[in-house]
C-alpha positions, -999 to +999 in steps of 0.1 A: +525-658+228+492-653+247+488-667+282+469-700+287+432-692+292+430-719+318+458-704+339+444-669+335+410-681+347+424-701+376+445-672+388+417-646+385+393-668+405+419-674+432+428-638+434+393-627+442+395-614+478+429-630+483+464-617+480+490-628+455+513-640+483+486-663+496+474-675+462+508-684+446+514-718+464+477-728+458+480-719+422+511-740+418+495-770+435+464-768+414+483-765+381+506-794+391+477-816+400+452-805+373+473-790+344+442-785+321+406-775+327+395-809+314+417-826+341+401-803+368+366-812+354+370-849+362+382-843+398+357-847+426+344-816+444+358-830+476+393-831+460+389-795+449+377-783+483+405-802+501+431-785+479+414-751+484+411-753+522+427-724+540+421-698+512+385-690+523+355-679+502+347-715+493+319-706+469+348-698+446+360-734+447+325-748+441+321-724+411+356-733+399+347-769+398+313-763+382+329-740+355+355-766+347+328-792+340+309-768+318+340-758+298+350-795+294+316-808+285+300-780+265+331-764+249+355-793+245+379-780+271+383-745+254+372-713+271+349-690+251+370-661+237+346-633+244+330-616+274+295-627+267+305-664+265+327-662+295+301-643+316+277-671+311+300-696+329+296-704+366+315-681+390+326-656+363+314-620+367+319-589+347+355-582+359+367-618+355+352-622+321+368-589+309+402-599+325+402-633+307+390-619+274+417-592+275+446-611+289+441-645+273+424-634+240+436-598+236+400-585+234+395-548+238+379-550+272+384-531+305+392-554+335+381-531+363+391-544+398+397-524+429+432-513+418+419-501+385+390-483+401+415-464+423+437-454+393+407-442+372+391-423+401+423-404+407+432-399+370+398-383+363+392-369+399+360-388+404+347-377+438+315-398+438+316-422+467+320-459+463+303-482+455+279-457+436+309-445+415+316-480+401+295-476+369+311-443+360+346-457+367+339-487+344+329-463+315+360-442+320+382-473+321+368-486+289+377-454+271+414-459+281+417-494+266+439-494+234+429-514+203+462-533+204+477-552+233+446-549+255+459-578+276+492-560+284+473-529+292+449-547+316+478-562+335+497-529+335+467-511+350+463-537+378+500-535+385+499-497+385+472-497+412+488-524+432+524-510+433+523-473+426+488-459+428+483-475+462+455-467+487+478-448+510+509-428+501+507-433+464+541-430+447+530-403+423+566-393+413+570-428+397+536-428+379+537-427+341+504-408+342+515-382+368+512-353+344+477-363+333+464-372+368+438-346+380+439-359+416+477-355+418+475-320+403+448-311+429+468-326+458+440-350+469+451-383+453+451-401+487+414-391+493+402-410+463+382-431+457+358-417+483+339-443+503+307-444+523+310-454+559+305-492+563+277-502+587+286-520+619+289-558+615+267-575+640+282-603+661+266-637+655+265-667+679+264-704+675+268-736+696+290-765+684+284-801+694+316-821+699+304-857+699+328-885+704+324-923+704+344-950+722+373-951+698+379-913+701+364-905+667+345-872+664+312-867+645+316-844+615+291-833+588+291-817+554+275-783+551+249-777+524+263-770+490+250-734+488+258-706+512+287-698+534+314-726+536+291-746+513+302-782+508+329-780+535+332-804+564+324-791+599+316-801+635+278-800+638+264-768+653+233-747+656+225-721+630+244-688+635+223-658+647+227-624+663+210-635+696+229-657+720+217-693+724+204-706+757+215-742+763+180-756+762+171-742+728+205-750+714+201-787+723+172-789+698+199-789+671+221-815+689+230-846+668+223-870+697+204-872+730+234-875+753+247-856+783+263-824+770+290-805+790+301-770+781+338-765+773+354-733+787+363-705+763+349-692+730+360-698+694+360-665+674+362-661+637+357-632+613+338-634+580+336-605+555+301-594+567+301-605+603+322-618+632+312-651+648+315-664+684+310-702+690+307-720+723+313-758+724+292-785+741+310-819+744+293-853+747+300-890+743+278-916+728+277-954+729+252-956+701+268-934+674+244-918+649+251-920+612+275-894+597+311-888+591+333-900+619+370-892+621+397-896+647+419-865+653+447-879+631+422-883+603+410-847+603+437-838+577+420-861+552+389-839+551+382-805+535+381-783+567+377-746+566+397-724+589+367-720+612+364-757+617+401-761+624+398-734+651+369-753+667+389-786+666+421-770+680+401-754+708+383-786+717+414-808+716+434-783+737+406-783+764+402-821+763+439-828+764+447-841+729+476-827+708+466-842+674+479-822+644+455-803+622+480-797+594+465-806+560 
């Protein structure tokens, strides 16, 4: 019996840039709450983001929700059974489309992720550096896919790369392809795939505005739907940039004209493409502006990314509150 396309799709989206150990409890919670793609489609984006919080790369959650709505509304809750149809859905790229087509529908497609790229690069001794080697590796991977049981083959290739043909110290003695592997024969398996040196990631800076009102509630806001952490709830801040902010220019982004006091310390966070350093200015207002106001015990009711939780934890520790941030 073939796997449920909904579960295959959900797992593949979650596993992008995230380990199986991290994904497993999220996957279980999603399936328990939304057992079908149609059920997920009628959920609000806030609900989806709230369940996703802590897993990062929130564009995946927004695309997950958008894709569910398209599948439910346009396809009657049934995923297309071919790469072209799947590729046209929000958030589904070449790899994910091939993986769903192969695993859920047994299509003769090559699902080429990082693990598979490594296996193929070593098997055929492809010395071209990544990412330039990707097109050639995809072609070679397609040539390996059998006509029957393509889904089983796709999962076997992923598992081979994840457990045996590992980046360091590959366990070649256990590999079923050890006799055919050109890199093993040449003694350079651990050197492949070759990679170009990554450019230095520039540090970015921002200033956060911790604004409270008389009842202790803190002003929050929703980020724009597009972009990094899109649609998530955060404490208002300046834009993030490579140049440090002077207090005067930072205050142009402040949510209210009040007396702002800098808090000691810096909140640091790492994104894929850059590290971020945030300083915090604290203020109090008697004429609260519009927006989302929440007391510390209510923070758990909002979809907060890890960065925002770090900001809140730092501010509360400095200001003397021990409120929990657990979701």
